[in-house]
C-alpha positions in Angstrom: 114.6 139.3 117.8 114.0 135.8 117.3 114.2 133.2 114.5 114.0 129.7 116.4 111.4 127.1 114.6 108.9 127.2 117.5 106.2 129.4 118.8 106.9 132.5 120.8 104.1 134.2 122.7 104.2 137.6 124.6 102.1 138.5 127.4 100.0 141.8 127.1 102.2 143.6 129.6 105.3 143.3 131.7 107.6 141.5 129.2 110.7 143.7 129.4 113.3 143.1 132.0 113.6 146.1 134.5 116.8 147.3 132.5 115.1 147.1 129.2 117.7 144.6 127.9 115.6 141.5 127.6 112.2 140.3 126.7 110.5 137.4 128.3 108.1 135.1 126.4 106.9 131.3 126.4 106.9 128.9 123.5 103.2 128.0 123.1 102.9 126.9 119.3 99.5 128.2 118.1 99.3 131.7 116.8 96.9 132.8 119.6 98.4 130.9 122.5 95.0 129.5 123.1 96.4 125.9 123.4 98.2 125.7 126.8 101.1 123.4 125.9 104.2 125.4 126.0 107.2 123.8 127.6 109.7 126.6 128.1 110.2 130.1 129.5 112.9 132.0 127.7 114.2 135.6 127.3 115.9 137.2 124.4 118.6 139.9 124.6 117.5 142.7 122.5 121.1 143.8 121.9 122.9 140.7 121.1 119.9 138.4 120.1 121.1 136.0 122.9 118.4 133.5 124.1 118.4 132.4 127.7 116.1 129.6 128.9 114.8 130.3 132.4 112.5 127.4 132.9 111.5 124.2 131.1 108.4 122.2 132.5 108.3 118.9 133.6 106.5 115.6 134.8 103.6 116.5 132.0 102.9 120.0 133.2 103.0 123.0 130.7 103.9 126.7 131.3 103.2 130.1 129.6 101.9 133.9 130.1 105.1 135.3 131.7 105.7 138.6 133.0 108.6 140.4 134.6 109.0 142.0 137.9 109.2 145.8 137.4 112.5 146.1 139.7 114.2 142.7 139.9 115.6 140.0 137.7 112.5 137.6 138.6 109.6 136.5 136.5 106.1 135.2 137.2 103.9 132.8 135.1 101.4 130.0 135.0 102.2 126.5 135.6 99.8 123.7 134.7 99.6 120.5 136.9 102.4 118.3 137.3 101.8 114.5 137.0 98.4 115.3 135.4 95.6 112.5 136.2 92.4 111.9 134.5 90.5 114.1 137.1 93.2 116.7 137.4 94.2 117.7 133.8 95.1 121.4 132.7 92.1 123.6 133.2 91.3 127.2 134.1 90.8 125.9 137.5 93.9 123.7 137.7 96.7 125.9 137.1 98.9 128.1 139.6 101.3 131.0 139.5 105.0 130.3 140.0 108.0 132.4 140.4 111.7 131.8 139.0 114.6 134.2 139.7 117.1 135.1 136.8 120.0 133.9 138.9 118.4 130.3 139.6 116.9 129.3 136.4 114.7 126.2 136.6 113.9 126.8 140.3 110.0 127.5 140.4 108.7 128.8 143.8 104.9 128.8 144.2 103.2 132.0 144.2 99.9 130.9 145.4 98.9 128.2 148.1 96.2 125.8 147.3 93.8 124.0 149.7 90.9 121.9 148.4 89.7 120.5 151.7 87.7 122.3 154.5 88.3 124.1 156.8 90.0 126.3 154.1 93.4 128.0 155.0 93.1 132.1 154.6 95.5 133.0 151.8 95.2 129.9 150.0 93.1 129.4 146.7 90.7 126.5 146.0 91.2 126.9 142.0 93.7 128.2 139.3 95.0 131.6 138.8 96.4 133.1 135.4 98.0 136.3 133.8 99.9 137.3 137.1 101.1 140.9 136.8 103.2 142.6 139.3 102.2 146.0 140.8 104.5 148.8 139.4 105.9 148.8 143.0 106.9 145.4 142.6 105.1 144.1 145.9 101.7 142.9 145.0 100.5 140.8 142.0 97.3 140.5 140.3 95.6 137.6 138.9 92.3 136.4 137.4 91.0 133.2 139.1 88.4 130.3 138.5 87.2 128.4 141.4 87.5 124.4 141.3 85.3 123.7 144.1 82.2 125.7 142.7 82.5 125.3 139.0 79.4 127.7 138.6 81.4 130.5 140.2 82.4 132.9 137.3 85.6 134.3 137.0 87.0 136.8 139.6 90.1 139.0 140.1 92.5 138.4 142.8 95.6 139.8 144.5 98.5 138.1 146.0 100.8 139.8 148.6 104.2 138.6 150.0 103.5 136.4 153.0 104.0 132.6 153.2 101.0 130.5 153.3 101.3 126.7 154.7 98.4 124.3 154.2 97.5 121.0 155.4 98.6 118.0 153.3 95.2 116.0 153.1 95.0 116.6 149.4 97.4 115.4 146.7 97.0 118.8 144.9 97.3 121.0 148.0 100.5 122.9 148.4 102.2 125.8 150.1 102.8 129.3 148.5 104.9 132.2 149.1 102.1 134.8 148.7 98.8 135.4 150.5 96.2 135.4 147.9 92.5 136.6 148.0 89.7 137.7 145.7 89.1 141.4 145.3 85.8 141.2 143.5 82.4 140.3 144.0 80.1 138.4 141.2 76.6 136.8 141.3 75.3 134.4 139.0 72.3 136.3 137.8 73.0 140.1 138.2 69.6 142.2 138.4 69.1 144.2 135.2 70.1 147.6 135.4 72.1 147.0 138.5 75.9 147.3 139.0 76.0 143.6 140.0 78.5 141.6 137.9 78.3 138.1 136.5 82.2 138.0 136.2 85.3 140.2 136.4 88.2 139.9 134.3 91.0 141.6 132.3 92.2 143.6 135.2 94.9 146.2 135.1 96.9 148.1 137.9 96.0 151.8 138.0 99.0 154.3 138.3 102.5 153.5 139.5 101.3 155.1 142.9 97.4 154.6 142.7 95.5 157.7 141.9 94.2 161.0 143.5 90.7 161.2 144.6 88.6 164.2 144.4 89.2 165.4 147.7 93.1 165.4 147.4 93.8 162.2 149.2 95.4 159.3 147.3 94.2 155.8 146.9 97.5 153.9 146.9 96.5 150.7 145.1 93.5 150.0 142.7 92.7 147.7 140.1 90.6 148.4 136.8 88.7 145.5 135.4 86.0 144.4 133.0 82.8 143.7 134.7 79.9 142.0 132.9 76.6 143.5 133.8 72.8 142.8 132.4 71.3 145.4 130.8 67.9 146.7 131.4 66.9 144.8 128.5 68.5 141.9 129.9 71.6 141.8 127.5 75.0 141.3 128.9 77.7 144.0 128.3 81.1 144.7 129.9 81.6 147.9 131.7 84.7 149.6 133.3 84.9 148.8 137.1 87.6 149.6 139.9 88.5 147.7 142.9 89.9 150.2 145.5 92.4 148.1 147.8 93.1 148.5 151.5 96.7 148.4 152.6 96.1 145.2 154.5 94.4 142.3 152.5 94.7 139.8 155.3 91.6 140.9 157.4 88.2 139.1 156.5 85.2 141.3 156.0 82.0 140.8 158.1 80.3 138.9 155.1 82.3 135.7 155.4 85.9 134.1 155.2 88.5 134.9 152.8 88.9 131.5 151.8 85.1 130.9 151.6 83.1 127.5 152.4 81.9 124.4 150.8 79.0 126.1 149.8 80.1 130.1 149.5 83.1 131.5 147.3 85.8 133.3 148.5 85.2 136.8 149.6 87.2 139.9 149.6 88.9 141.3 152.5 87.6 144.3 154.5 88.1 147.5 152.9 87.8 146.4 149.6 85.3 148.8 147.3 84.0 147.5 144.3 82.7 150.7 141.9 81.4 151.0 138.3 82.9 153.8 136.3 81.0 153.7 132.7 77.5 153.4 131.8 77.0 152.8 128.0 73.9 150.8 127.5 72.3 153.7 125.6 75.1 154.1 123.1 74.5 152.8 119.6 77.4 150.3 120.3 77.1 149.5 124.2 79.8 148.2 126.3 83.6 147.4 126.0 84.1 146.2 122.6 87.0 145.2 120.2 89.9 142.8 120.3 90.5 141.0 123.7 92.2 143.5 126.0 93.1 144.5 129.4 92.4 147.8 131.3 95.4 149.6 131.4 96.0 152.8 134.0 97.9 155.6 133.1 101.3 155.7 135.0 100.0 158.9 137.1 96.8 157.0 137.7 94.7 159.7 136.1 93.2 157.8 133.5 92.1 154.2 132.6 92.4 153.1 128.8 89.8 150.6 127.1 88.2 150.0 123.7 84.8 150.7 122.9 83.2 151.1 119.2 82.4 154.5 118.2 79.1 155.5 116.5 80.5 154.1 112.9 81.2 150.6 114.7 84.8 151.2 114.6 87.1 149.7 117.8 88.7 153.0 119.3 90.8 153.7 122.3 89.0 155.6 125.0 89.9 156.7 128.6 87.9 157.3 132.0 89.1 158.8 135.2 89.2 156.3 138.2 86.8 158.9 139.8 84.1 158.4 137.1 82.8 160.9 134.6 81.9 160.6 131.0 84.6 158.5 128.7 86.8 160.4 126.5 87.4 159.1 122.9 91.3 159.1 122.2 91.7 157.5 118.7 89.5 158.5 115.8 91.2 156.4 113.0 89.1 154.9 110.2 90.5 151.5 111.1 89.9 149.7 114.3 92.6 149.2 117.0 93.3 145.6 116.6 95.3 144.5 119.7 95.7 144.8 123.4 97.9 148.0 124.2 100.2 149.7 126.7 101.0 153.2 127.8 104.4 154.8 127.5 106.2 155.3 130.7 105.7 158.8 130.9 102.1 158.6 130.1 102.1 160.7 126.8 101.4 157.8 124.5 99.5 154.4 123.8 100.9 151.7 121.8 98.7 149.3 119.8 98.2 147.3 116.6 96.0 148.6 113.6 95.9 148.6 109.8 98.5 145.7 109.8 100.8 148.0 111.4 102.3 149.2 114.9 101.0 152.5 116.0 101.2 155.1 118.8 98.8 157.9 119.8 99.3 160.9 121.7 96.7 160.5 124.4 96.5 164.5 125.0 95.8 165.3 121.1 94.4 162.1 119.5 97.1 162.2 117.0 98.2 158.6 116.0 101.3 157.8 114.1 102.3 154.6 112.2 105.5 153.1 113.7 106.1 150.2 111.5 105.0 149.9 107.6 101.9 148.3 106.7 102.3 144.8 105.4 100.1 142.2 104.0 97.6 140.4 106.5 99.5 137.3 107.1 102.7 139.2 108.0 100.8 141.8 110.3 101.5 142.3 113.8 99.5 139.8 116.1 96.7 140.8 118.3 98.3 139.5 121.3 100.4 142.5 122.6 102.1 145.7 122.0 104.4 146.7 124.9 106.6 149.8 125.5 110.2 149.2 126.7 111.0 150.8 130.2 112.6 153.9 128.6 109.5 154.2 126.2 111.8 154.3 123.1 110.8 150.6 121.7 107.8 148.6 121.2 107.9 144.8 121.4 105.2 142.8 119.5 104.6 139.5 117.6 104.3 138.8 114.0 103.8 135.1 112.4 106.9 134.6 109.9 107.3 131.8 107.4 110.1 129.5 108.2 113.0 128.0 106.2 110.4 126.0 104.1 108.7 129.1 103.1 105.2 127.6 104.5 105.4 126.8 108.1 105.0 129.8 110.1 105.9 130.4 113.9 105.3 133.6 116.1 108.4 135.7 116.3 109.2 138.4 118.6 109.9 142.0 117.0 111.1 145.2 118.4 110.1 148.6 116.8 111.9 151.8 117.9 109.4 154.7 118.2 110.3 157.4 115.6 109.8 160.2 118.2 112.6 159.2 120.4 116.4 159.3 120.3 
């Protein structure tokens, strides 16, 4: 899809426009996108190859990790500090989410507000947000969060809801936001061994287009699955699958403390948020979530959450677990490990991922895997960053690192594979 002599990085979800015509990416130059120095947000038309620039960072800022709204021509992405200073450079706690509409390229609107001076404003953050993904309904946005005021506070998961937040102007890095932002996870510095307490929460994903069905037949309308780092009984850290069930109103503080926190206490989840552990893998031969970096992904109907875990041979395989709990179910059983993040097809029948230098899909019901692209040499293999189904389920977007005209310099380029089992 692309051939420009610069980097192209896809986020792990939400890169297709709602009509399936365009793919959005950022232009960070290194293969993994680990160096946050991209300057542009662009889309490529998958039918014509036309590249459209949506945003160019300015005043020393950098931008990246972009996703589409599921129904509107709008994107959300990370923006680093404009006019960086020695005490405020790009950092996990010094970034924010911004929105750009397709009909107003170049105009960024702050997603999250920031307030760094007490008393802190409810709905504003005191740190940085990252990997913003819209709920399938298009209203709420999830993100991971790192606190500036309490640097020892571990990473958490947050949610932003449409409601403007205005803050006081007594700090040069304070700013208003179009969304009301809160944390929805609870972490502790030293989790008790063998308990459900977590040190950090990360790599979240929405469960279901309309939540999930509880055992009593009622419906939990919005919930997030995430990785929670617990401490096993032997003192070793491991990641397990957790769920945060969310109330309809995230603006009401709980009795535990203010939403925005204090100078000595972190921000706290709103009233009605419930955090639950789903997996208990300490006794397995290879305990915990393992494999390449990936995000929890809920099936469109909300009945399952997909994640990676090693089988008894040490091979990273796809597994699912119900949001209501119960034993995990192994999906893939291939001799090669899953090598990338992954996504569900819109109908919930398949999951797309990279493995064995190819793009694969697997039928979730049967575990039958199918090679979508030919196996290629390692240097030309799909990158482990992203493997994203189109809205119609017929195509998969992914990245490969391709030599340029000089035959040696490689850049990430966006590719699209058509699924062989679709028209």
